[in-house]
N, C-alpha and C positions, 0 to 999 in steps of 0.2 A: 487675546479670548474676547470674542464680539459678546456684548451684553446681549444677555437675555431678555426678550422684551416681557415675559411673564414675571410678575414680582416675586419674591421668593422666594427664588429655586425650587419649586411648585416640579414634580413628576411631569413627563410629556405623556402627553395620551397620542391614539394615533392620532386624532382628528384633526391634532394641533399641526402637523407639520405640514411645511410648506414644500414649496417643490426646490427651494434651495437645501431641502437636507433629506439626508440618505437613512437609513437604519439596518443595523449589522445586526442581525439574529445570530446567538454564540452560545458555545458551550458552556453556560453559569457553573458546572462543576469542574473543570479543564483551568488545571491552574497556568497552562502555557496559557490557552484563552483569554482569560483574567489577565492574564502579561497582556496582552496584545490589547486588550481594551482600555489599560489604565495607560499607555505607552499611545495610544491611538489620544485616548483623552488629550494628555499633553503637549501633542504636537497639531494637533487639531486645532488651530486660532481661532478659526470661523466660526467653530462648533456645526460643521457642517454634519457630524454622524453622531445618529443617536441607534442605542444598543437595547437590544429584548433579549435576556437571557432563554435559551426554550426550554428549560424548564418554569418558569416564570406564564402567566396566562398568559400575555399579549405576545411574548415570544412562541408562546407553543401552538396559539393560534395561525401565526403569520407561517411557521413552521411545517405544521400540516396542510395550510392553503398553498405549499409549494411543494408538496408531497415529500417533503422530510420529516421523518420519525424521532422526536424529542426525546423517546425514552435510551433512543442508543443516536446519538448525533456523530456522526461523521462529519458531517460537511458545515460548511460556513454558507451562510443565508447575507446576502446583498438588497436590497431594494433600494433603487433607485429612480431618478426620470425615466433613464429605459427601460425599467422591470427587474424580475430578480436576477441575480447570478449567482452562481454558486461558485464552491471550490477556487482551485488556481486563478478565475477570472473574480472574481469577489476580491482576494486578497491584489492583484493587480490594479483592481480599480479603486479601492480602497486607500493602497498608496499613492498610486499617479493622482487621484482626490487632494492627496495636500498639498501636492504643487512643488516647487522650486525641486532641488534635486532628486526629490522622491520620484517625478516624474520619469527617469531614465527605466524605472521599474517594467516601462511598459515596453521595454526591448526584450521581456521575456516571451513577449508572444509570438515571437520570432519560432520557437519552438511551438510543435504542436499541440494543442491543447489536450490531446488526447494522452500526449506523454506527460505534461505538466501537470492532470488529475491525476494520471497513476501516482504520479510524486508526491502528490498532494495527500491521495488515500492513503499510501504504505506508511507516509508521516503522521495522518490523524490516527492507523490505526496503534502506535506506539504510543502519542502522546502521553497518556497516564502510567505509564511503565517508567517511560521518562522524564515524567516533568511532576507526576503525580495527581492528585484528585481529590477534590474536598468535599464537607459529606453535606456543604448546603452552596448555594448558590451566593455569592459575595451582597453583599448589600449594600448601594452606593452614598459615599461620601453626603452630607448635604449639599454641600457645595455645585457635588454633580448630576443629582438630585435630577435637574430639568432635563438632563441629557439622555437618561432613562426612558422606555417607554412601560407606564404600569396602567392598571384595569381600577 
């Protein structure tokens, strides 16, 4: 993992993210979504991705700015140098951005986006039932704090 230029693993703010970073806005109460964030943190050696729970102030602002309801999160939002991306396209971009064998996920783009997004939405509607829901958003470990957007 690349060293973070900020001393003390301070939490990130929206203002200190450069063009080489992307922000993933996720459902902070979803057990599956939190597992996804944990997996990304473990695999993102270059610390390219930053995270914001939709239920936290920074994530809420980003979600609302892109037409998402943080009270009923059914979409994943990725903000990168190419702009905002939702649902299946967000997942494909994040995974291919990890490099290596993960680039093969780009083959999913052979399927029409409408189909991919329908599958994503059907899964998203059932994720609480299948994986569970937390009462509150997860707090990042001290070593991860610099990867999360806070106010």
